[in-house]
C-alpha positions in Angstrom: 26.3 -21.3 33.3 24.6 -18.8 35.6 21.3 -17.6 35.1 23.0 -14.1 34.4 25.7 -15.3 31.9 22.5 -16.8 30.2 20.6 -13.6 29.9 23.6 -11.7 28.5 24.5 -14.1 26.1 20.6 -13.8 24.8 20.5 -10.4 24.7 24.1 -10.2 23.0 22.4 -12.9 20.3 19.6 -10.5 20.0 21.7 -7.8 19.3 23.9 -9.7 16.6 20.6 -10.7 14.9 19.1 -7.3 14.7 22.6 -5.6 13.8 22.9 -8.3 10.7 19.3 -7.6 10.1 20.1 -4.1 9.7 23.0 -4.2 7.2 20.8 -6.4 4.7 18.7 -3.7 4.9 18.5 -1.7 1.7 16.9 1.8 1.5 14.5 1.7 -1.6 15.9 5.7 -2.0 12.6 6.6 -2.8 12.1 10.6 -3.3 10.4 11.8 -0.5 8.5 14.8 -0.5 4.9 15.5 1.2 3.6 12.6 3.4 -0.1 12.8 4.6 -1.3 10.3 7.0 -4.6 8.6 7.6 -6.0 5.4 9.8 -4.6 3.0 7.7 -2.2 4.2 4.9 1.0 7.2 5.4 0.7 8.7 1.6 4.6 9.5 0.8 4.4 11.9 -2.1 7.3 12.4 -4.2 8.8 15.9 -4.8 6.3 17.9 -7.5 3.0 15.7 -7.0 0.1 17.2 -6.4 -2.1 15.4 -4.3 -5.4 17.1 -5.4 -4.7 15.8 -9.2 -4.3 12.2 -7.6 -7.9 12.6 -5.8 -8.9 13.9 -9.4 -7.3 10.4 -11.1 -8.5 8.2 -8.2 -11.9 9.1 -9.4 -13.4 7.9 -6.0 -17.2 9.1 -5.7 -19.6 9.5 -3.0 -21.0 6.1 -3.8 -17.3 4.5 -2.9 -17.2 6.0 0.3 -20.9 4.9 0.7 -20.2 1.4 0.2 -17.0 1.5 2.5 -19.7 2.7 5.7 -18.3 6.1 5.7 -20.5 9.1 6.2 -20.7 11.6 2.7 -19.9 15.1 3.6 -19.7 16.1 0.1 -19.7 15.2 -3.7 -16.4 16.6 -4.5 -13.2 16.0 -3.0 -10.0 18.1 -3.0 -6.1 16.8 -2.2 -6.7 17.3 1.5 -9.1 14.3 1.5 -6.5 11.9 0.0 -5.6 10.3 3.5 -9.5 9.7 4.2 -10.3 8.6 0.6 -7.7 5.7 0.7 -9.0 4.6 4.2 -12.7 4.7 3.0 -11.0 2.8 -0.5 -9.1 0.1 1.8 -12.4 -0.5 4.1 -14.8 -1.2 0.6 -11.7 -3.4 -0.9 -11.5 -5.5 2.5 -15.6 -5.6 2.5 -15.1 -7.1 -1.6 -12.9 -9.8 0.2 -14.8 -10.6 3.4 -11.0 -9.9 5.0 -11.6 -7.4 7.7 -8.3 -6.0 8.8 -9.1 -3.1 11.4 -5.6 -2.3 12.8 -3.6 -2.2 9.3 -1.4 0.4 9.0 0.8 0.9 6.2 2.2 3.1 3.5 1.7 4.0 0.3 4.8 5.6 -1.8 3.1 8.0 -5.0 6.8 7.9 -7.5 6.7 10.8 -9.5 6.5 8.6 -13.2 6.9 4.8 -14.2 10.9 5.5 -14.6 10.9 6.7 -10.9 9.3 3.7 -9.8 11.9 1.5 -11.7 14.5 3.0 -10.1 12.9 1.9 -6.5 12.4 -1.4 -7.5 16.0 -1.9 -8.9 17.3 -0.1 -6.0 15.1 -2.6 -3.8 16.0 -5.8 -5.6 18.7 -5.6 -7.8 16.8 -6.6 -10.8 14.4 -4.8 -13.3 10.6 -4.4 -12.4 8.2 -5.9 -14.9 5.4 -3.3 -14.1 6.1 0.3 -14.4 2.7 1.4 -12.4 3.0 -0.1 -9.3 4.2 -3.3 -6.5 3.6 -3.7 -2.8 6.5 -5.1 -0.8 5.3 -6.9 1.8 8.0 -6.8 4.4 7.8 -3.2 4.8 3.9 -2.9 4.3 4.9 -0.6 1.3 2.3 0.0 -2.0 4.9 1.7 -4.5 2.6 3.6 -7.6 3.5 5.6 -10.3 1.8 9.0 -10.0 0.4 8.3 -13.8 -1.5 5.0 -12.3 -2.8 6.3 -9.5 -6.1 4.8 -10.5 -9.2 2.8 -8.5 -8.1 -0.4 -10.5 -4.0 -0.4 -9.8 -4.4 1.0 -6.5 -7.2 -1.7 -5.7 -5.4 -4.5 -7.5 -2.1 -3.4 -4.9 -4.3 -3.1 -2.0 -5.4 -6.8 -2.7 -2.0 -7.9 -1.9 -1.9 -5.9 1.4 -4.9 -7.5 2.6 -3.7 -11.3 1.0 -0.4 -10.8 2.6 -2.0 -9.1 6.0 -4.9 -11.5 6.5 -3.4 -15.2 6.2 -0.5 -16.3 9.0 0.4 -18.9 6.6 0.8 -17.0 2.9 -1.5 -19.0 0.2 0.6 -19.5 -3.0 1.2 -16.2 -5.5 -1.6 -17.4 -7.9 -4.1 -16.8 -4.8 -2.2 -13.4 -4.3 -3.1 -12.8 -7.5 -6.7 -14.3 -8.1 -8.0 -12.1 -5.1 -5.9 -8.8 -6.2 -7.6 -9.1 -9.3 -11.0 -9.9 -8.1 -10.8 -6.4 -6.3 -9.8 -4.9 -9.5 -13.0 -6.7 -11.1 -15.2 -5.5 -8.9 -14.1 -1.9 -9.3 -14.5 -2.5 -12.7 -18.0 -4.3 -12.6 -19.3 -0.9 -10.1 -17.9 1.8 -12.4 -19.8 0.6 -15.3 -22.9 0.6 -13.3 -22.2 4.2 -12.5 -23.9 6.6 -14.4 
């Protein structure tokens, strides 16, 4: 076989693999509204979700920005600060686990409610979700979370899965994922108990 034919065969094989993998890709059917971008996350909001209400629900204060090594420009935050706050929160979560992911870029999709979130899960996996609060899809680096559950604890837990899933080359068992994600959640709760 000549080198030219061999190269053409490899190109055809690569194209076929790409075509087959695209055919198996399933749309999440997420009803996209507004998209906001930060250093680590693009945030996609379902229609009708106000980013200001998400900032309020998240409850990230100046102390969390300081812990992440970010500057504090004010004591209150508005909806336009959501990407910056999520970046600070991500850095802080990485620090909690001592697992730095400097160049990580992923997506957070915020569903209007738990029902919409379960519909997305069903569309992706063809079965019912055990949670209507949030979940992480490692294949697309996407966190799905319901707007009503957009809290530090739930988001911190899902970000824990992001960190573990992207830090290790060989993935640890699911129990290790849950323990480390739970550890972030525990640290968040512990810090919040100390806040006045």
